[in-house]
N, C-alpha and C positions, 0 to 999 in steps of 0.2 A: 869568754869572761863574764863574771857575774855583774849584775848592774849595780850602780850605786845606790845603796839603801838609804831613805830618808826616814827619821822618825818625826811623827806628827806631833805638834805642839797641842795638847788639849786645851781649847780656849777655857777660860776659868768661869765666865758667865758673870752671874750678878752677886756672888757669894763673895762679899767684900772681905771677909777673913782670909782669903786665900790669896790676896794679893799682897804677898811678901816680896822683898826684893828680889828681882831676876825671874819671878814666876812666871810672866807672861812676855819674857823675852823670846823672839823668833830667832833662831839660827838659820842663816842664808848660807848655802854651800854651792860652790861653783859647780856648774854642769860638767859631766863627763861626757865629752863628745865621742868618745869610742865605745863605751859600755852602756850609756844612757843611764836613766834614773828609773826607781821604783819605790812605792809605799805601800806598807800593809793596807788594805783597801777594805772600808767597811760602808762606803756611801756617804759618809759624814765630812769627808776631807776636802779641803779646798786647796790648790797649787797655787803658791803666789810666786811670780818670776820678776826679777829686777834686771834690767839690762845695765850694767855699770860702764859699758864701752861707749865710744864715740861713734859708733855706726848701729844702723839697724841689725838686729839678730831675729832667728825665726825659732819658734817653740812648736813642737808638736805632742799632742795627747793622743795616745793609741787607744783605739776601741777595739771591740771583738763584735763577732757576729751575734745579733740579739735573736731573741725567739721568733722573729719574723724575717730571719734571714738578712738584715740590715747591718751595715756597719758604718761608721761614719767618723773617721779620725778627725779631729780638729788638727789640721796639718798646714805646716809652714806659716802659722800666725806671726805676723811681722810685729816686732817689738822695738819701738824707736829707742834711740839713745837716751839714756837716763830714765826710761819710763818703767812704770810697774804694770803687771797684768795679774788679774784674778780669776782663775779658773775653777768651777764647781759651785757648789757640790754635785756631783754626778750621782745617779742611781747606779746600782751594780749592774742592771741589766744593761748590757751593751758596753761595759767599762772594765768589769771585773775579769782579770785575766786568770787563767786556769792556776796560776801560782797564788791567787788570792791577794794579787797586788794591783795596783793602778800603774801603768806605765808611761812615761813621758820624757821629753828630751829636748835639747837645744843645740844649736849648730855651732857655738862658741861658748868657751868657758867664762867670757865676761857675763853671761847669764847666771845669775845666782837664784836659786831655788829654796823655798821654804814651803812647808806644809802644816796647815792648821786643821786640827779634827775639831767640829762643831758640836757642842755638848747636846745629846739628845734628851 
């Protein structure tokens, strides 16, 4: 099945005329524990996770082999009950999947994800 695709919110930066109502609101989406998550990846994205549950949950950010033959998933990062975690930004080397996406997942739908793209 297809991964759950997230749309990154581009951070507005310091241009105050862009801060209309709701322009900086981040949508958090429950993790899809069967199909996992993805977002179009430029290297400027950060992934925000919020554990809304009462027990610790785990998060994984999936790497790919880099130009030196290394890989290094962020695997089973433990996120306590009620906690938030912020991952990235990641360079594309070692993280950009062949699909042009960044892949990530959680072990329970109580984890909500949001993605922010930093302005370059």
